[in-house]
C-alpha positions in Angstrom: 18.4 -0.7 1.7 16.0 -1.3 -1.1 13.9 1.8 -0.3 17.1 3.8 -0.8 17.7 2.1 -4.1 14.2 3.2 -5.1 14.9 6.7 -4.0 18.1 6.9 -6.0 16.9 5.1 -9.1 16.0 7.8 -11.6 17.5 6.8 -14.9 18.9 3.6 -16.5 18.6 1.2 -19.3 15.2 0.9 -20.9 14.8 -2.9 -20.9 12.4 -5.2 -22.6 9.9 -7.1 -20.5 10.4 -10.7 -19.8 7.9 -13.0 -21.6 6.0 -15.0 -19.0 6.4 -18.8 -19.0 3.5 -21.1 -18.7 3.2 -23.5 -15.8 3.0 -27.1 -16.7 -0.1 -29.2 -16.3 -3.8 -28.4 -16.3 -4.6 -24.8 -15.4 -7.9 -23.5 -14.1 -9.8 -21.2 -16.5 -10.8 -18.6 -13.8 -9.2 -16.7 -10.9 -10.6 -14.7 -8.1 -8.2 -11.8 -7.3 -8.6 -9.9 -4.1 -7.6 -6.2 -3.8 -8.6 -2.8 -2.5 -10.9 -1.3 -5.2 -10.5 2.2 -6.5 -7.6 3.6 -8.4 -5.2 1.0 -7.2 -7.2 -2.0 -8.3 -7.7 -0.2 -11.6 -4.0 0.1 -12.0 -3.6 -3.6 -11.5 -6.4 -4.4 -13.9 -4.8 -2.2 -16.6 -1.2 -3.2 -16.1 -1.5 -6.9 -15.4 -4.9 -8.4 -15.9 -5.9 -6.8 -19.3 -2.7 -7.9 -21.1 -2.8 -11.3 -19.4 -6.4 -11.9 -20.6 -5.4 -10.8 -24.1 -2.8 -13.6 -24.1 -5.2 -16.0 -22.4 -8.7 -15.3 -23.9 -10.3 -18.4 -22.3 -9.5 -17.2 -18.7 -11.9 -15.1 -16.7 -10.9 -13.0 -13.7 -13.3 -11.9 -10.8 -12.2 -9.1 -8.4 -13.1 -9.1 -4.7 -12.4 -5.8 -2.9 -11.9 -7.3 0.6 -8.2 -6.8 1.1 -8.7 -4.7 4.2 -10.4 -7.8 5.8 -8.0 -10.4 4.3 -6.6 -11.8 7.5 -10.0 -12.4 9.2 -11.6 -13.7 6.0 -8.8 -16.2 5.2 -8.9 -17.4 8.8 -12.6 -18.1 8.4 -12.3 -19.7 5.0 -9.5 -22.0 6.3 -11.6 -22.9 9.3 -14.5 -23.8 7.0 -12.2 -25.7 4.6 -13.3 -23.6 1.6 -10.8 -21.1 0.3 -12.5 -19.4 -2.6 -9.7 -16.8 -3.3 -6.8 -17.5 -5.6 -4.5 -14.5 -5.1 -4.7 -11.8 -2.4 -3.2 -8.3 -2.3 -2.1 -7.5 1.3 0.1 -5.0 3.1 3.4 -6.4 4.4 2.4 -6.8 8.1 -0.7 -8.8 7.1 1.5 -11.0 4.8 3.7 -11.8 7.8 0.7 -12.7 9.9 -0.8 -14.9 7.3 2.5 -16.6 6.6 3.1 -17.2 10.4 -0.3 -18.8 10.7 0.2 -21.1 7.7 -2.6 -19.4 5.7 -0.3 -18.2 2.9 1.9 -20.4 0.8 5.7 -20.2 1.1 7.3 -19.6 -2.2 10.8 -19.7 -3.8 11.0 -16.3 -5.4 13.8 -17.1 -7.8 12.1 -20.3 -9.0 8.6 -18.9 -9.3 9.2 -15.3 -10.4 10.8 -13.9 -13.6 14.4 -12.6 -13.3 15.1 -8.9 -14.3 15.8 -8.3 -18.0 19.6 -8.4 -17.3 19.2 -11.8 -15.6 19.3 -10.5 -12.0 17.4 -13.1 -9.9 14.0 -11.9 -8.6 15.1 -12.2 -4.9 17.9 -9.6 -5.6 15.7 -7.4 -7.7 13.0 -7.2 -5.0 15.8 -7.1 -2.3 14.7 -6.5 1.3 11.1 -5.6 0.3 10.6 -9.4 0.4 9.6 -9.2 4.1 8.2 -12.7 4.3 8.8 -16.1 2.7 5.2 -15.9 1.5 5.2 -12.4 0.1 5.6 -11.1 -3.5 5.9 -7.3 -3.3 4.3 -5.1 -6.0 4.5 -1.5 -5.0 5.8 0.9 -2.4 3.2 3.4 -1.4 2.8 5.8 1.5 0.1 6.9 3.8 0.2 10.6 3.9 -2.0 13.7 4.4 -4.0 15.8 1.9 -5.3 19.2 2.8 -7.6 21.7 1.1 -5.8 24.8 -0.2 -8.8 27.2 0.1 -9.7 27.1 3.8 -10.5 30.7 4.8 -10.3 30.0 8.5 -6.6 29.2 8.1 -5.8 32.9 7.3 -3.3 32.1 4.6 -1.4 29.5 6.8 -0.3 26.3 5.0 0.5 23.0 6.8 4.2 22.1 6.4 4.6 19.1 8.7 2.5 16.2 10.1 1.8 17.9 13.4 -0.6 20.2 11.6 -3.0 17.3 12.1 -3.0 18.1 15.8 -2.9 21.9 15.5 -6.6 22.8 15.5 -5.8 26.4 16.5 -3.9 27.2 13.4 -5.7 24.8 11.2 -9.3 24.5 12.5 -11.8 22.1 10.8 -12.7 18.4 10.5 -9.9 15.9 9.9 -10.1 12.3 8.6 -8.0 9.5 10.0 -8.0 5.8 9.4 -10.1 3.7 11.8 -7.2 1.7 13.0 -4.1 2.3 15.2 -1.4 1.9 12.4 0.1 5.3 11.4 -2.1 7.3 13.8 -0.3 6.0 16.9 3.1 6.7 15.3 2.1 10.3 14.2 0.7 11.0 17.6 3.9 10.1 19.4 6.0 12.0 16.9 3.9 15.1 17.5 4.1 14.5 21.3 7.9 14.9 21.2 9.1 11.3 20.7 12.1 10.9 18.5 11.5 9.0 15.3 13.9 6.2 16.2 12.2 5.7 19.6 8.6 5.5 18.4 8.3 1.7 18.4 10.1 1.3 21.7 7.7 3.7 23.3 4.7 2.1 21.6 5.7 -1.3 23.0 4.8 -0.1 26.5 1.2 0.3 27.8 2.2 3.8 29.0 3.4 4.6 25.4 0.2 3.4 24.0 -1.8 5.5 26.4 0.4 8.5 25.6 -0.4 8.1 21.9 -4.1 7.7 22.5 -4.1 10.8 24.8 -2.5 12.8 22.0 -5.2 11.5 19.6 -7.8 12.5 22.2 -7.0 16.1 21.5 -8.4 15.8 18.0 -10.9 13.0 18.5 -14.0 15.3 18.4 -12.6 16.9 15.2 -12.0 13.6 13.4 -14.0 11.5 10.9 -12.8 7.9 11.0 -12.4 6.2 7.6 -12.3 2.6 6.6 -11.9 2.7 2.8 -9.0 4.5 1.0 -11.6 6.4 -1.2 -13.2 8.0 1.8 -10.7 10.8 2.5 -10.5 12.0 -1.2 -14.3 12.1 -1.4 -14.5 14.1 1.9 -11.8 16.5 0.7 -13.5 16.9 -2.6 -16.9 17.6 -0.9 -15.3 20.1 1.5 -16.5 18.1 4.5 -13.0 17.9 5.9 -10.0 20.3 5.7 -7.3 17.6 5.9 -7.0 13.8 6.2 -4.9 10.8 5.8 -5.0 8.3 2.9 -2.8 6.6 0.4 -0.7 8.9 -1.8 -2.1 7.3 -5.0 -5.6 8.3 -4.0 -4.5 11.9 -3.4 -2.6 11.9 -6.8 -5.9 11.0 -8.4 -7.8 13.7 -6.6 -5.2 16.4 -7.2 -3.8 15.7 -10.7 -6.6 13.7 -12.4 -9.6 15.5 -10.8 -7.9 18.9 -10.4 -9.3 19.5 -6.9 -8.0 22.4 -4.7 -6.0 19.9 -2.6 -2.3 19.5 -1.9 -0.2 16.6 -0.5 1.7 16.8 2.8 4.7 14.5 2.3 6.2 15.1 5.8 6.4 11.9 7.8 4.7 9.9 5.0 4.7 6.3 6.1 6.2 3.9 3.6 4.5 0.6 3.2 4.3 -2.2 0.7 1.5 -3.9 -1.2 2.0 -7.3 -2.6 0.5 -10.7 -3.3 0.1 -13.8 -1.2 -1.2 -17.1 -2.5 -3.6 -18.8 -0.1 -2.2 -22.1 1.2 -3.7 -25.4 0.0 -5.1 -24.4 -3.4 -6.1 -27.3 -5.7 -3.4 -28.0 -8.3 -5.2 -26.5 -11.3 -6.0 -23.3 -9.6 -2.4 -23.0 -8.2 -1.0 -23.6 -11.7 -3.1 -20.8 -13.1 -2.1 -18.4 -10.3 1.6 -19.2 -10.7 1.4 -18.5 -14.4 -0.4 -15.2 -13.8 1.9 -14.1 -10.9 5.1 -14.7 -13.0 3.7 -12.4 -15.7 2.1 -9.8 -13.4 5.3 -9.2 -11.3 7.9 -9.1 -14.0 9.9 -5.9 -14.6 7.8 -4.5 -17.4 4.4 -5.1 -15.7 5.4 -3.4 -12.4 6.8 -0.4 -14.4 3.5 -0.4 -16.4 1.5 -0.1 -13.2 3.1 3.3 -12.5 1.4 4.7 -15.7 -1.9 4.5 -13.8 -1.0 5.3 -10.2 1.7 7.1 -8.3 3.2 4.1 -6.5 6.8 3.1 -6.8 7.4 -0.3 -8.3 8.9 -2.9 -5.9 11.5 -4.1 -8.4 14.8 -2.1 -8.7 14.8 -3.0 -12.4 11.4 -1.4 -12.9 12.3 2.0 -11.4 14.2 3.4 -14.4 11.3 2.4 -16.6 8.8 4.6 -14.8 7.5 6.9 -17.5 4.4 9.0 -18.2 0.8 8.7 -17.0 -1.2 6.6 -19.5 -3.8 9.4 -20.2 -2.4 12.7 -18.9 1.1 12.4 -20.5 2.8 13.8 -17.3 6.0 12.4 -16.0 5.1 10.1 -13.0 8.5 10.0 -11.2 7.9 13.4 -9.3 4.6 12.0 -8.0 6.1 8.9 -6.5 6.5 8.7 -2.7 10.1 7.4 -3.4 11.1 10.5 -5.3 13.9 12.2 -3.5 12.1 15.6 -3.3 9.1 13.9 -1.6 11.2 11.7 0.7 13.2 14.2 2.8 11.4 13.1 6.0 9.9 9.7 5.7 8.8 7.3 8.5 9.6 3.7 7.9 6.7 1.5 9.1 7.9 -1.5 11.2 6.1 -4.5 9.6 7.4 -7.1 12.1 6.4 -5.0 15.1 2.9 -4.6 13.8 2.6 -8.2 12.9 3.3 -9.0 16.6 1.2 -6.3 18.2 -1.7 -5.7 15.7 -4.4 -7.8 17.3 -3.9 -6.4 20.8 -3.6 -2.8 19.6 -6.6 -3.1 17.3 -8.7 -4.1 20.3 -7.3 -1.3 22.5 -7.8 1.3 19.7 -11.4 0.2 19.0 -12.2 0.3 22.7 -10.8 3.9 22.8 -12.8 4.9 19.8 -16.0 3.6 21.4 -15.4 5.7 24.6 
């Protein structure tokens, strides 16, 4: 499996990056890129956009930080017949939904993306991280938990597994969890005694969904619900919560770059993917520009370069051996990756297809539960 390849890839040939090849025909001179803001968007800006604009000084790029609402907004734009976005960063399950609904363009990965430096076709280099015909993976990240290391009420106890989230006796204090069912429902079932391999079978039933929500009920009064990835790091830094979930790259920034008294809990970290989709039906000039940019931005060198700015594993197998040091701090980045073997002893593999099928229904049920 590709994730295992990423886990095992620790050394290899340092290869030169592929030069990007320009698309033929007229190309638009501006692009609107959609991402998530914060440290992750900055890593994209530094690794892909800055070098691309240096090579194409007449092009301008505008960022929109609406990726968490990408499905709803693309549905609305499509309905109105006015798609203003050119390239959208989404998680895998959203890509599957957008592809199924005809809102994302199907692509030929080998024709449109650069091969690896040794000539390996893109489809093989990305492997089974290509979870949809419309999806161009960029990074493997994980949702995990950060906790403060100086909580007096814990009497020297330290969280060692994900179920510390639900143990308010040993670890009293406010938590922060994302304001959506994904990850929360899985963790709740794991900590209610469901075996890892059975989680999605249980979650498929209304009884299983109720069981997960009942477990979450036990900490509902102790929980702050977040919508933006930056929320938990800020709450941890301010001491307003004692532990909370967010993306591992946000916690890396908090712990390593900002030197806060926080540690990362890797247990049951949930692997997920971020990648690009191209909205369906773009005018030819805009599509030509986007294709030129995407070929450059997803080549082996660029995906390796992104890891200089954030602790997410590159989605190409050929990029993994090229992961080096942080651009400013000079520290080796490999040990901070969710895919590093030391961090990946007990991971939870998120089921993209399952969530693509059940997301709308469970979103409604979860929001109704939150409102009770």
